[in-house]
C-alpha positions in Angstrom: 136.5 7.7 25.6 135.7 4.0 25.0 138.7 1.8 25.5 140.0 -0.4 22.7 137.9 -3.6 22.6 139.8 -6.8 21.9 138.6 -8.3 18.6 138.8 -11.7 20.3 135.9 -11.0 22.6 133.5 -13.1 20.6 136.0 -15.6 19.3 135.2 -19.2 18.8 138.0 -20.0 21.2 136.2 -18.7 24.2 133.3 -19.7 26.4 131.4 -17.4 28.8 133.6 -18.8 31.6 136.7 -17.6 29.7 135.2 -14.1 29.5 134.4 -14.1 33.2 138.1 -15.0 33.9 139.2 -12.2 31.6 136.9 -9.7 33.3 138.1 -10.7 36.7 141.8 -10.3 35.8 141.2 -7.1 33.9 139.5 -5.6 37.0 142.3 -6.7 39.2 144.9 -5.3 36.8 143.1 -1.9 36.5 142.3 -1.5 40.2 145.4 -3.0 41.9 148.3 -3.4 39.4 148.0 -0.2 37.4 148.1 2.3 40.3 151.3 0.6 41.7 153.2 -0.5 38.6 155.1 2.7 38.1 156.3 2.7 41.7 157.5 -0.9 41.6 159.2 -0.3 38.3 161.1 2.8 39.4 162.2 1.2 42.6 163.0 -2.1 40.9 161.1 -3.7 43.7 159.3 -7.1 43.7 155.6 -6.5 44.2 155.0 -8.7 47.2 151.7 -7.1 48.2 150.2 -7.6 44.7 151.7 -11.1 44.6 149.7 -11.9 47.8 146.5 -10.7 46.1 147.3 -12.7 42.9 147.7 -15.8 45.1 144.4 -15.1 46.8 142.8 -14.9 43.4 144.3 -18.2 42.4 146.3 -16.8 39.5 149.3 -19.0 40.3 147.4 -22.2 39.8 145.0 -21.5 37.0 145.6 -24.5 34.7 146.3 -27.1 37.4 143.7 -29.6 38.8 141.8 -28.8 42.0 143.0 -32.0 43.7 146.6 -30.5 43.5 145.5 -27.1 44.8 144.9 -25.5 41.4 141.9 -23.6 40.0 141.0 -26.4 37.6 140.7 -24.2 34.6 142.0 -24.8 31.1 145.1 -23.6 29.3 143.3 -20.9 27.4 142.2 -19.4 30.7 145.8 -19.3 31.8 147.0 -17.6 28.6 144.2 -15.0 29.0 145.5 -14.2 32.5 149.0 -13.5 31.1 147.5 -11.4 28.3 145.4 -9.2 30.6 148.0 -8.6 33.2 150.6 -7.6 30.5 148.2 -5.0 29.1 148.9 -3.1 32.4 152.3 -4.3 33.5 154.7 -6.9 32.1 156.5 -7.5 35.4 153.3 -8.9 37.0 152.6 -11.0 33.9 156.0 -12.6 33.8 155.8 -13.3 37.6 152.7 -15.5 36.9 154.0 -16.9 33.6 157.5 -17.9 34.7 156.1 -19.5 37.9 153.4 -21.4 36.0 154.9 -22.4 32.7 158.5 -22.7 33.7 158.4 -23.5 37.4 155.4 -25.8 37.7 154.5 -27.3 34.3 157.7 -29.5 34.1 156.7 -31.1 37.4 153.2 -31.6 36.1 154.4 -33.0 32.8 157.3 -35.2 33.9 157.0 -35.6 37.7 156.1 -38.7 39.7 152.9 -38.7 41.7 154.9 -38.1 44.8 156.7 -35.1 43.3 153.4 -33.6 42.2 151.9 -34.1 45.6 154.9 -32.5 47.3 155.5 -29.4 45.1 152.4 -28.6 43.0 150.0 -27.6 45.8 152.6 -25.2 47.2 153.2 -23.7 43.8 149.5 -23.6 42.7 148.5 -21.8 45.8 151.3 -19.3 45.4 152.6 -20.3 48.8 156.0 -20.3 47.3 157.2 -19.1 43.9 158.9 -21.3 41.3 161.4 -20.9 38.5 163.3 -22.6 35.8 167.1 -22.9 35.3 168.5 -23.5 31.9 170.5 -20.5 30.7 174.2 -20.4 31.7 177.0 -17.9 31.1 178.2 -20.1 28.2 174.9 -21.7 27.3 172.2 -19.3 26.1 170.8 -20.0 22.6 173.1 -23.0 22.7 171.4 -24.7 25.6 173.2 -27.9 24.8 176.4 -26.2 26.1 175.2 -26.8 29.7 178.3 -27.0 32.0 176.5 -27.3 35.4 177.4 -30.8 36.5 175.6 -33.3 38.7 177.8 -36.0 40.3 175.9 -39.1 41.5 176.6 -40.2 45.1 174.9 -42.7 47.3 171.4 -41.3 47.8 171.9 -37.9 46.2 173.6 -35.8 43.5 176.1 -33.1 44.0 175.5 -30.1 41.7 178.1 -27.5 40.8 177.7 -24.6 38.4 175.3 -21.7 37.9 172.3 -20.5 35.9 172.0 -16.9 34.9 169.0 -14.5 34.2 166.7 -16.7 36.2 163.3 -15.3 37.0 162.5 -15.7 40.7 166.1 -16.9 41.5 166.0 -14.7 44.6 162.4 -14.7 45.7 161.6 -18.2 44.7 161.9 -21.5 46.6 161.3 -24.3 44.0 163.2 -24.6 40.8 163.5 -27.1 37.9 167.1 -27.0 36.6 169.3 -28.9 34.2 172.7 -30.4 34.9 175.1 -32.7 33.0 175.0 -36.2 34.4 177.0 -37.9 31.7 180.1 -35.9 30.9 181.1 -38.2 28.1 177.8 -37.7 26.2 177.6 -35.3 23.3 176.1 -31.8 23.7 172.3 -32.3 24.1 172.7 -35.8 25.6 173.6 -36.7 29.1 171.6 -33.8 30.6 169.1 -34.4 33.5 166.4 -32.3 35.1 166.3 -31.8 38.8 163.9 -30.2 41.3 166.0 -28.0 43.6 164.8 -25.9 46.6 166.1 -23.0 48.7 164.8 -20.3 51.0 163.6 -17.0 49.5 166.0 -14.1 49.8 163.0 -11.9 50.9 162.1 -13.8 54.1 160.9 -10.7 56.0 158.7 -9.6 53.1 157.4 -13.1 52.5 156.5 -13.4 56.2 154.8 -10.0 56.2 152.5 -10.8 53.3 152.0 -14.5 54.1 153.2 -16.0 50.9 156.6 -16.7 49.4 158.1 -18.9 52.1 157.3 -22.4 53.3 159.4 -23.5 56.3 158.1 -27.1 55.9 159.6 -27.4 52.4 162.8 -29.4 52.6 165.6 -27.2 51.2 168.7 -28.3 49.3 172.0 -27.2 50.9 174.4 -25.4 48.6 171.8 -23.6 46.5 171.9 -19.8 46.6 171.0 -16.7 44.7 173.5 -14.0 43.6 172.9 -10.3 43.3 169.8 -9.0 41.7 170.2 -7.9 38.0 169.6 -4.2 37.2 167.6 -4.5 34.1 166.2 -2.2 31.3 162.7 -3.6 31.7 160.6 -6.1 33.7 162.2 -4.2 36.6 159.6 -5.3 39.2 160.4 -8.9 38.3 163.2 -10.7 40.3 166.1 -11.8 38.0 169.3 -13.2 39.4 172.0 -15.9 39.0 171.2 -19.2 40.7 174.4 -20.8 42.1 175.1 -24.4 43.0 178.2 -24.9 45.3 178.3 -28.6 46.2 174.6 -28.5 46.3 173.0 -31.7 47.7 170.0 -32.8 45.7 168.2 -36.0 46.8 167.7 -38.7 44.1 164.0 -38.4 44.6 164.3 -34.9 43.1 165.4 -36.2 39.7 162.7 -35.1 37.3 161.9 -37.6 34.6 164.4 -40.2 33.3 168.1 -39.6 33.9 169.9 -38.1 30.8 166.5 -37.0 29.3 166.5 -33.4 30.6 167.2 -31.6 27.4 164.2 -33.2 25.6 162.0 -32.2 28.6 163.2 -28.6 28.6 162.5 -28.2 24.8 158.9 -29.3 25.5 158.7 -26.8 28.4 160.0 -24.0 26.2 157.4 -24.7 23.5 154.7 -23.9 26.1 156.7 -21.0 27.4 156.7 -19.4 24.0 152.9 -19.4 23.9 152.9 -17.7 27.3 155.5 -15.1 26.3 153.6 -14.5 23.0 150.5 -13.7 25.2 152.6 -11.4 27.3 154.0 -9.5 24.3 150.6 -9.3 22.9 149.3 -7.8 26.1 152.1 -5.1 26.0 151.2 -4.2 22.5 147.5 -4.0 23.2 148.1 -2.0 26.4 150.2 0.5 24.3 147.3 0.9 21.8 144.9 1.6 24.6 147.2 4.3 26.0 147.5 5.8 22.6 143.7 5.9 22.1 143.3 7.6 25.5 146.1 10.1 24.8 145.4 11.0 21.1 141.7 11.7 21.8 142.5 14.1 24.6 145.8 15.7 23.5 145.0 18.8 21.4 147.3 20.5 18.8 146.4 23.0 16.2 142.9 23.4 17.8 141.8 19.8 17.7 142.6 16.3 19.1 145.6 14.8 17.5 143.5 11.7 16.8 141.9 13.8 14.1 145.0 13.8 12.0 145.5 11.3 9.2 149.1 10.4 10.3 147.7 9.3 13.7 144.9 7.4 12.0 147.5 5.4 10.0 149.6 4.6 13.1 146.6 3.5 15.2 145.2 1.4 12.3 148.5 -0.4 11.8 148.8 -1.2 15.5 145.2 -2.5 15.7 145.6 -4.7 12.6 148.8 -6.2 13.8 147.4 -6.8 17.3 144.5 -8.7 15.8 146.9 -10.9 13.8 149.0 -11.6 16.9 145.9 -12.5 18.9 144.9 -15.2 16.4 148.5 -16.6 16.3 148.7 -16.7 20.1 145.3 -18.2 20.8 145.6 -20.6 18.0 148.8 -22.0 19.4 147.2 -22.1 22.9 144.2 -24.0 21.5 146.4 -26.5 19.8 148.4 -27.1 23.0 145.2 -27.4 25.0 143.8 -30.1 22.7 147.0 -32.1 22.6 147.9 -31.3 19.0 151.4 -30.4 17.7 152.1 -26.8 18.3 155.9 -26.3 18.2 155.8 -24.3 14.9 152.7 -22.3 15.9 154.2 -21.4 19.3 157.4 -20.1 17.7 155.4 -18.1 15.2 153.2 -16.6 17.9 156.2 -15.7 20.0 158.2 -14.3 17.1 155.4 -12.2 15.7 154.0 -10.9 19.0 157.3 -10.0 20.5 158.4 -8.1 17.4 155.0 -6.4 17.3 155.4 -5.4 21.0 158.5 -3.4 20.0 156.9 -1.8 17.0 153.7 -0.9 18.9 155.5 0.5 21.9 157.9 2.5 19.8 155.0 3.9 17.9 153.2 4.6 21.2 156.1 6.7 22.5 156.2 8.6 19.2 152.5 9.4 19.4 152.9 10.7 22.9 155.7 13.0 21.8 157.9 14.3 24.6 155.5 13.1 27.2 156.0 9.6 26.0 159.7 9.8 26.9 158.9 10.5 30.6 157.8 8.2 33.4 154.6 10.2 33.7 153.1 8.0 31.0 153.3 4.1 31.0 154.3 3.8 27.4 158.0 4.4 28.1 157.8 1.5 30.6 156.0 -0.6 28.0 158.7 0.1 25.5 161.4 -1.0 27.9 159.4 -4.1 28.9 158.9 -5.1 25.2 162.5 -5.6 24.3 163.2 -8.7 26.4 160.3 -10.4 24.7 162.5 -10.6 21.6 165.2 -12.3 23.6 163.7 -14.5 26.4 162.4 -18.0 25.7 164.6 -18.1 22.6 165.6 -15.1 20.6 163.8 -14.0 17.4 166.6 -15.7 15.5 166.1 -19.0 17.3 162.3 -18.8 16.6 163.0 -18.4 12.9 165.3 -21.5 13.0 162.6 -23.5 14.8 159.9 -22.4 12.3 162.2 -23.2 9.3 163.1 -26.6 10.6 159.5 -27.5 11.1 158.7 -26.4 7.5 161.6 -28.2 6.0 161.6 -31.3 8.0 163.9 -33.9 6.6 164.3 -32.1 3.3 167.7 -30.6 4.3 170.3 -31.7 6.9 
């Protein structure tokens, strides 16, 4: 049976080099990730061995310049990596996406030359993993409700508070986080971004595979990870609370201007939405591929179930919506790559692709019947993995607010 061929294969967006990247990642996903994804998901275990191979392939530094240890590719190449990985397993895709978009891009976009030289080569090589700390117990969609505080001392800041649902909070060593530096300022003002560091919680595993820990990286005392979250999906991805208890953060770790952190994080989230849109798109496309494989081999009433009109309709709807999502995602990525405004397009891509991922995976489980409800087939994992795409990087409701505000501009208050 011929697998579903992405309609974007001959798109104007891509060069031959992009397609070579796609084929390389697709081969890795099929040969390495696919055979192990179920095991890591069931055990809720971080895939250190696969992470080592992803680091060896340069997947943690795709869009960063070679002089900083990156692969020197463009943003479209990076989005393609996320898309291809997510077709097989979303946990592996978010490991690259959170590390690159959330953990590294703020340092690239707002860091000093010294900060870039200190942190980006370690991150780009996958020597350590990075993360992003914005969400708090009382500040989710309302990120301006940040309560983590940073008190200025002589040559450092003292941070107190916590961030929740942080990808790589346990396994990671470099994080960009926000804290309130001006308690008198209103909501979104008076917030500053900081680079904070700590040791990975998986020291033995990191030492075993040779990535994930850098003893030469100066660590910030008072930064720690809490217990690992037991999640519905993305179970092979590490998610925890990141806690600051009188954490000592040197002043040279301030990222960008003091009290400008909120604006920086909004910029970072715009890029993150393109990445999460690609991840959701990958889940949907992977679910369709599984359905094509299953419906052409599963027989009922003496013939493959793919011969029935009801199955035709379901497959046709999935394929049509996937092609629409691909254009939204790669158009937003193209705009970002070329320095054009992309806030609205990123929100649209994330909104549509994430809701599509839920529709497609729900339909995939239905087409698989009782088998789809078991862990013997990957569509049940895909369905669980899809749900967080409607929540993370801003809920679907927040995306609609962003889109409407971009449409209305100053027409309404």
